[in-house]
C-alpha positions, 0 to 999 in steps of 0.5 A, spaced: 145 981 357 144 983 350 140 979 346 143 975 340 139 979 335 144 985 336 150 980 334 151 979 327 156 973 328 149 970 330 146 971 323 152 967 320 152 962 325 144 961 324 145 961 317 150 956 317 145 951 321 139 952 317 144 951 311 146 944 314 139 942 316 136 943 309 142 940 305 142 934 310 134 933 310 134 934 302 139 929 301 138 924 307 131 926 310 126 920 312 121 924 316 115 925 312 113 931 316 115 938 314 121 937 319 125 943 316 119 948 317 118 945 324 126 946 326 125 953 324 119 954 328 122 951 334 129 955 334 125 962 332 121 961 338 127 960 343 130 966 339 124 970 340 124 969 348 131 971 348 135 964 349 142 964 347 146 962 341 148 955 343 140 954 345 137 957 338 143 953 334 141 946 337 134 947 337 135 949 329 139 942 329 135 938 334 132 933 329 138 932 324 141 926 328 134 923 328 132 924 321 138 924 317 144 920 315 149 926 318 155 924 322 155 927 329 162 930 328 159 934 322 155 938 327 161 938 332 166 941 327 162 947 325 158 948 331 162 945 337 161 939 342 156 943 346 151 944 341 152 937 339 151 934 346 144 938 346 142 935 339 144 928 342 140 929 348 134 931 344 135 925 339 131 918 340 135 912 340 132 908 334 135 901 337 130 902 343 124 899 340 119 901 345 116 908 344 115 909 352 122 906 353 125 911 348 122 917 350 124 915 357 131 915 355 131 921 351 127 925 357 133 922 362 138 925 357 135 931 357 134 932 364 142 930 365 144 935 359 140 941 363 135 946 362 137 948 355 136 941 353 129 941 357 127 948 354 128 945 347 124 939 348 118 943 351 118 947 345 119 941 340 113 938 344 109 945 343 110 945 335 109 938 334 102 938 338 099 941 332 101 935 328 097 930 334 091 927 331 086 923 335 084 918 330 082 911 332 085 904 333 093 905 333 093 912 331 089 914 337 094 910 341 099 914 338 096 920 340 095 918 347 102 917 348 104 923 344 100 927 349 102 923 355 110 924 353 108 932 352 105 932 359 110 929 362 115 933 360 111 939 361 110 938 368 117 936 370 119 943 367 114 947 370 116 944 377 123 945 376 124 951 371 125 958 374 127 961 367 122 966 366 123 966 358 120 959 358 113 962 361 110 963 354 112 956 351 109 953 357 103 956 357 102 955 350 104 948 351 099 947 356 093 950 352 095 946 346 095 940 350 088 942 354 085 943 347 087 936 344 084 933 351 078 937 350 077 934 342 078 927 345 072 928 350 068 931 345 069 925 340 067 920 345 
């Protein structure tokens, strides 16, 4: 299998994805975290370990529906239904008020969408794990929830995935979660 780095058309597709990402976040983005940079890291991590074009493009766009006012058809028009479906699987449903139920809904959709969606999801958790902070009170509860969601996804993917490209991502996510767990124990 040829890596997408040798495919010049991929460069143009990736550039178009980054352009769509930046334009929409600059116009209507509502997440206070540095989502553009986060999305680039998630996409590049999957690119670096050899995932195909559609996975890398979907990873670059994975927060677009969730955090901007873009219409789904705008993604499908440029990148096709397959990439839109991956992005939809990774998008939480804001109408589900309970965070656990919202995670479970998204997790089930990613499992149904298959290994590509789960690869993006664990890579997303890995990159987001650097933002997790223990805190106190409500912030600590959110931290514990974030750890639980990441561990749930990690353990499922570890038990079902046989894709060797995920090995370093899963190892790094487990290491990050272990360090975060140790930091909580150290604070206690």
